[in-house]
TORVEXKE-297004 format. One record per residue (C-alpha): residue number from 1; residue in one letter; z negated, y, x. Coordinates in steps of 0.25 Angstrom, whole numbers. Layout:
! residues N
@figu=NUM; seti=A; w=Z; v=Y; u=X .
...
! end
This chain:
! residues 80
@figu=1; seti=M; w=61; v=-81; u=-142 .
@figu=2; seti=G; w=50; v=-72; u=-139 .
@figu=3; seti=R; w=49; v=-59; u=-132 .
@figu=4; seti=K; w=48; v=-61; u=-116 .
@figu=5; seti=F; w=34; v=-55; u=-114 .
@figu=6; seti=N; w=33; v=-42; u=-104 .
@figu=7; seti=V; w=19; v=-43; u=-98 .
@figu=8; seti=L; w=20; v=-27; u=-92 .
@figu=9; seti=D; w=22; v=-24; u=-110 .
@figu=10; seti=H; w=8; v=-27; u=-110 .
@figu=11; seti=E; w=-3; v=-18; u=-111 .
@figu=12; seti=Y; w=-12; v=-23; u=-100 .
@figu=13; seti=V; w=-2; v=-23; u=-92 .
@figu=14; seti=P; w=-1; v=-12; u=-83 .
@figu=15; seti=K; w=13; v=-6; u=-78 .
@figu=16; seti=H; w=19; v=-13; u=-67 .
@figu=17; seti=I; w=30; v=-6; u=-59 .
@figu=18; seti=K; w=39; v=-11; u=-49 .
@figu=19; seti=L; w=42; v=-3; u=-38 .
@figu=20; seti=T; w=54; v=-1; u=-31 .
@figu=21; seti=K; w=53; v=-3; u=-16 .
@figu=22; seti=E; w=54; v=10; u=-11 .
@figu=23; seti=E; w=43; v=14; u=-22 .
@figu=24; seti=A; w=34; v=4; u=-16 .
@figu=25; seti=K; w=37; v=10; u=-2 .
@figu=26; seti=R; w=35; v=24; u=-5 .
@figu=27; seti=I; w=21; v=21; u=-15 .
@figu=28; seti=L; w=16; v=11; u=-3 .
@figu=29; seti=R; w=20; v=22; u=8 .
@figu=30; seti=D; w=12; v=34; u=0 .
@figu=31; seti=L; w=0; v=25; u=-2 .
@figu=32; seti=N; w=1; v=21; u=11 .
@figu=33; seti=I; w=0; v=7; u=9 .
@figu=34; seti=R; w=7; v=-6; u=14 .
@figu=35; seti=I; w=15; v=-15; u=4 .
@figu=36; seti=S; w=4; v=-27; u=8 .
@figu=37; seti=E; w=-6; v=-18; u=5 .
@figu=38; seti=L; w=-1; v=-19; u=-11 .
@figu=39; seti=P; w=-9; v=-28; u=-20 .
@figu=40; seti=W; w=-3; v=-41; u=-25 .
@figu=41; seti=I; w=3; v=-44; u=-37 .
@figu=42; seti=L; w=11; v=-57; u=-38 .
@figu=43; seti=S; w=26; v=-58; u=-43 .
@figu=44; seti=S; w=22; v=-67; u=-53 .
@figu=45; seti=D; w=13; v=-59; u=-59 .
@figu=46; seti=P; w=20; v=-56; u=-73 .
@figu=47; seti=A; w=20; v=-39; u=-71 .
@figu=48; seti=A; w=26; v=-40; u=-58 .
@figu=49; seti=K; w=37; v=-52; u=-66 .
@figu=50; seti=A; w=39; v=-41; u=-76 .
@figu=51; seti=V; w=43; v=-30; u=-68 .
@figu=52; seti=G; w=52; v=-38; u=-58 .
@figu=53; seti=A; w=42; v=-39; u=-46 .
@figu=54; seti=K; w=45; v=-47; u=-35 .
@figu=55; seti=P; w=38; v=-50; u=-22 .
@figu=56; seti=G; w=38; v=-37; u=-12 .
@figu=57; seti=D; w=38; v=-27; u=-25 .
@figu=58; seti=V; w=26; v=-16; u=-28 .
@figu=59; seti=I; w=22; v=-15; u=-42 .
@figu=60; seti=L; w=16; v=-3; u=-48 .
@figu=61; seti=I; w=6; v=-6; u=-57 .
@figu=62; seti=V; w=2; v=6; u=-66 .
@figu=63; seti=R; w=-12; v=3; u=-74 .
@figu=64; seti=K; w=-19; v=13; u=-84 .
@figu=65; seti=S; w=-31; v=18; u=-78 .
@figu=66; seti=P; w=-44; v=24; u=-88 .
@figu=67; seti=T; w=-48; v=32; u=-75 .
@figu=68; seti=A; w=-34; v=36; u=-68 .
@figu=69; seti=G; w=-24; v=35; u=-79 .
@figu=70; seti=E; w=-15; v=26; u=-70 .
@figu=71; seti=A; w=-18; v=16; u=-60 .
@figu=72; seti=I; w=-9; v=12; u=-51 .
@figu=73; seti=A; w=-6; v=-1; u=-42 .
@figu=74; seti=L; w=3; v=-7; u=-33 .
@figu=75; seti=R; w=7; v=-20; u=-32 .
@figu=76; seti=L; w=13; v=-29; u=-22 .
@figu=77; seti=V; w=22; v=-41; u=-27 .
@figu=78; seti=I; w=20; v=-54; u=-21 .
@figu=79; seti=P; w=24; v=-69; u=-24 .
@figu=80; seti=G; w=19; v=-77; u=-32 .
! end
């Protein structure tokens, strides 16, 4: 009937990338932080669902920034 809407295609939604366990471990080690120190994103969040993230995964979010060009954020996916 209609085309399924992908939230990641919207111009105001930043790029979301689900990291592999190895990528997440390396980035956290390089930043000298523990996974428990990351801000959360719910597994029910439309962007988390769109990238197939499950609880325990780490998502890298890339936002456009007028001052820095790009701003990078990490989020830990939690149930909900």
